[in-house]
N, C-alpha and C positions, 0 to 999 in steps of 0.2 A: 149421581155413578153409584151402580148398584152396589152394593155391602161386598166385599169378597172377605174370603175364610184365608189364614195365614199362608196356608200355601199357594192360593191364588195369589195373593198379594206379593209372594215372594215370587212367583214366575212372571207377571207382570210387570215388576220392575229390574228385574234380571240382576240383582245386585249379587257381587261377587262376596263370598265368605270370605271372613281376616279374622283371624287370630287377636283378641282384646284380652283384657282382664278377663280371668274365669270367674264367672257368677256373677260381673257386674252388668248385662243385660243380658236379656232374651238372645235367641238366636232370629229372631224377627227384627229385633230393634239393631243387632249387630250388622244387619246386613242394609237394615236401613241407610244406618250412618255410613258404610263404606259406600255404598252407593251417592248418596247427597256430598262425602268426601270426593268422590271423582268428578261432581257439578261443580264443586265448590274452588277444585286446583283449574277446572277447564276456566274458570270465571278469572281466577288468579293470575293466570297465563296469558288469555286472552281481552283482560278489560273491560268486557261484557260477558251477559249470559248466554248457553246455549241459544240459539234460535231454530226455527224450520223453516223449510224449504230446500229447491231441488239441489240450489248452490252450493249447499253446506256439506262437509264433510257426515259420511253416514253415522258416525261415534256421535257427534256433535246433535245429531236429529236424535238421536236415542238419547239422550242426554236433555234435551228440551220434552220429549216426552216423559220423560222422568220427572223432570221437575215439574211441568203442568199437574201429574198424577199424585206428588207429596205436596202442593200448595191446595190441593183439592180435600188432602187427607188430615185434618188438624189434629187427628191424636197424635200426629208423630210432632207436631210444631214445639212442643214444649221437649221433646226430645234431642232437636234438631237446632233451636236458636241458638245454644250455645256455638254452635259450629258456623252458624250463618253471618260471618263477619261481612259480607255486603248488602244483607238483605233479602237474598235472593227468594224468600218465600212469601215475602210480601210485596213482591215486582221489581224489587231493586236491580240496577245495571241493565234495563230493557234492552232488549237486542231488537234487531229487526226481524221481527215475525213475520215472515211470510205465509204466504198461504199455504195448508199442507192439503193433502186430496180430501175430496171430501167427506169420503167415508174412510173407517177403521182397515176395510179389506185394503181398498188401494194403497193405504200409508205402509200395511205389513209387503204387499209385494213390492213397492219402493225401496222397504230396507233388509229386503231379503228376507224376510222372515216368515214360515208357513202359520197360516192360520189352522188353528184347532177348532174342533167343532165344538167343544163344552163352551168357550167365552171368546168373541172376538178379541178380548181386553186382556187375554192369557199369552202372554209370548213366551215359544217354548224355541229349543232346537235353534238358537241363535249361531249361527256359522263363526268356526274362529275368525281372529282377527284377520290373520293374511289373507283367509278367502275373502273375506268384505272386501280387505283393501282392494285384491286384485279385480273383483266384481264390478267395483267404483270406477277402475282405471277407465272406461269407457270415455269420463268425461274429461282423464288427464293426458292433454296432448302437449307433444313434446316435438321439436323442430325435426323434419325426417332431413337424414345426415344426406341420404340418395335421391332425393326428391327431383333431380333431374333427368333420370329414369324412368318415373311413372310421369312429369309433365305432358310429353306428346300422347299418352292415355287420356288423360284429362281433355286435351285439347281434341282427340277425335271425338269423344265424347259427346261434348259440346255442339259439335258439327251435327251428327248423327240426331241428336235431340233436335236441332234446329231446322234438319231439311225433312224429321219424321223417319227416318232410319229406326229409331228407338221411340220408346217412350215410358214414363212415368204411372207407377201405380202403386195405390193406396199399401202401406206395409200392413201385413195379417199378423196377426199376432202369432210368434213360434213360429213364422214360418221359415223355411230354407232357405239358409247361407253358405253358398259354396264360395271358392277361391276365383279371385277372377268379376265377381260380380261387383257391379256398381250401383250406390244407395244417394239419397239426398238424406241428409242427417242435421241438422240444426242451421240448415239453411246451407250447407258445406257438401261439395259432391264429395263421397268417401268411396272407395276402393278398397277390394278386400284381398290384399298383398299376400298373405299367407295364412293359413290356418295349420295347428299343431295336431297331434296327437290327441285323437277324439276319448274321452271319457264320461262316465255318467256321474251324475249329482247323486247326493240320498235318496234323493225323490226319484230317482231312476228316469232323469232326463238326460239327453245327448249335451254333451258340453265339449268345448276346445278353447284352447287358448290361440288369439288372433293378432295380425297385426293390420289395420287398416289404416292407410294413406291416404290425406284429405289434401283438397287443392288449393288451399292457401299454406301447403308446402308442411304443412303438420302431420303428426303419425300419434296412433295409440296403440297400447298392449294390452288388451281387457279380456274379458272373456266371452263368447260366443251370444249365452244368452244374457250377457249383461247390453251388449248391443242390441239384441233383438229388442228388449224391454226399450231402452233408448228411442229406437226407431218407432216402437209403437205406441210410445204414451206422445211422440211429438206430432202433433196435428198435424205438419206438413211435412212427415218424413215418409219416403217415396223411396222402391227399389224401381230400379232403371232395366229398363227389358232386354233382352239378347233382340241381336238386328232382326230386323223381317227377313225371312229367310227364304228370298224369290220372288215373287211377285212384285212387280213392279206397284202395283197400283192399290192403293189403301181400300180394305172395305171391313164389313163385319165380320164376326165368326160365320154366322149362317148368311152372306151375302156375296154372290158371286162377282170376282173382282171388275171397276167398271176402269174405261179410259176416262180422264179427266174430259168435261164436255162444255160444252157452250158458244156465244155467237162471235169471239174474238178469232183475229188470226195471228201469225205470229213467225217468226224466222228463229230456227235451233242453228245458232254459229259455230264453228269449231275455229279455233284461234291455236296459233304456235307462237312460242315468246322469240324475240330478239335479243334477249338478256344476254350479257356476258359473262354475269354470275356465276362461278364453276357450280354451282350445286345444280343450278338450271341449265345450264350449257349440257351438262353430263347425260341430260335424259332427255332433251329436245325434240328427239325424234318418235317419243311414244310419249309428252307431258301438251297436254292439249288444255285449253280453257272451253268448257260448253255452255253455253246460255243460250236464256232466249229475249228476244226483244220483240217488240209492236212498232219499234223508229226505224228511221234510216238507219242502215247498219254504221256507216259511216260516220255518223253525229253521235252512234253510240261510242264509237272506238277513237273519237278527237282527244286527244289529251292523254293518251295512253301511258309516255314516260313520267307522268306525275300523278297515275292514278294505282295504288297498291294494289288493287284489283289487278287490273294488269300486269303487276310484278313490276313496276315501276320501270319498263321498257317497252319499244315499241314490238307489235305483234304482225304476223303474217295470216290471212285468211286462208283457210286449210279447206273450209267446206260451207255450206249453207243448205238450210232446206225449210221450205216452205209449208208453212200449215194452217188445216184451215178448220172452222167448227170445232176450237178447240181452245182451253183456259191457260192462259200464256203464264202467270204466275204458278198455276198448280202444276202445268209441264214439265217448269222448270225444276220444281222440288223436287218432283217425284224423279227427274234423269239423273239428280243426284244423289237420289236416294239408291239408285237402283246402281251406279258406278261407285257408292259410298267406301266401300273399301280398299278403293285404288285412289282414294283422294290426295291429293299432295300434304306434305305435311312440312312447312316451312313459314319458319318468324322473317320477316323484313322490316324493316326501320324505314317507316316514311320522312316525307318532306322535315318532320317537324321532331324527327328521333321519335316517333310512338311505336311500338311495336305492333304489327299488324299479322295477321294469319289469313292471306287469300283463301275463299272457299269452293271456287271454282275450277280448279285445276286437277287435273286428273292422270295418272299415268296409264292410260289406253291408246292401243295404237289404232290408228284412224280407219281400219276398213271394219275394228269391232264396232265403232261408233258409226260408220254408216249402215252395217247389220243391225244394231239397235234401233236405228232410226228408220229404217222401212219394217223392224217386227213393232213400233209404235203406228205405223199407218197400216199395219196388215192386224191388228191387234191379237200376236201372237205371241208380243212381247210377256203376257201373264205367264206364260210357260217356259219362262225363260231365267237364269241367273247368270251375273259376272264372276267367272271364275278368275280369280288372283292368278294363281298359279300357271295357268293352261294360258292366259290373258285374253280368254275368247268366252262366247256365250256356249253356257251348259244348260241342256233342258233341265227342269227344275227334277230332283229326283232319281238322275243320272249317275 
């Protein structure tokens, strides 16, 4: 470790000055003692020495860094040994020394400390205790009291991802976050429910307090920049894109839209449920199941009363359309994507009592489905989108 002068060492250790007997110690010794007393106090309260690791409290991690440096600074050992009741300087009370970031710059970023140009070992401008605690709240999740209001949003989002209406993208450093955005963080889907009044940090960066709800029924209330950093550091952190606005057929940014092609043929079928469930019966006239099959349709419908896919009830065939030279599975996925905004959001219990959420039922009038199929056949569908408010197909851009 390079030699440091007194000022650099004080900055590196960030030790608070305390009043002791005048003249007993130099200012440097006073601060080293005060800082070590914090470490000893932590060890006494927790029964172990402070440890590194992302799962640790940010002040514990600062104490761990401070202890590492004091262990290396042998010139202070004679001063501190009388206070070292747990043998911390010689490695006593070993904690779980989790792996810290590979370089100092990464560690400083995690600890919310600005790197100074003179030395990466000089830690300055440490933020106040309350602000650091607020920044760390992104990892502190509590039960969400009104999760029932958000649960349907996560259900629709999962469906959109399954049918390709939305995608996930790696989160870019300091990328924009807006209210209503969805992300994947730590393996959980996260919804930005609220963003408070924006303010500027000491480094003149945008920040705001947020409420983030997770699909496991928890929520966190922290700072936007903390959430951004957590997403960026998570190798699996992702942004969930907005719904594809209009074109039915998936294509690259520079590629023209294409119809799914192939040598298969299949039947698009439209069904209406005979269920007596009030939630279904009330919308029977516009509630339709849209599917694609390559098998005999009666065989496909056998046992509908026991199948949650058919709402555990008999069905009535409203229309069928035979298509050729087309990939059935891709066609079905794309049709579902086209009508995804009108997908039925309903949870049923199967015969074993397990909750299921049927995915192929849409609140779309039969004439609109008929028009959509005709536009698939003549390939004009790529110029249209389904408008929920008017329950009709509208030209893109209109």
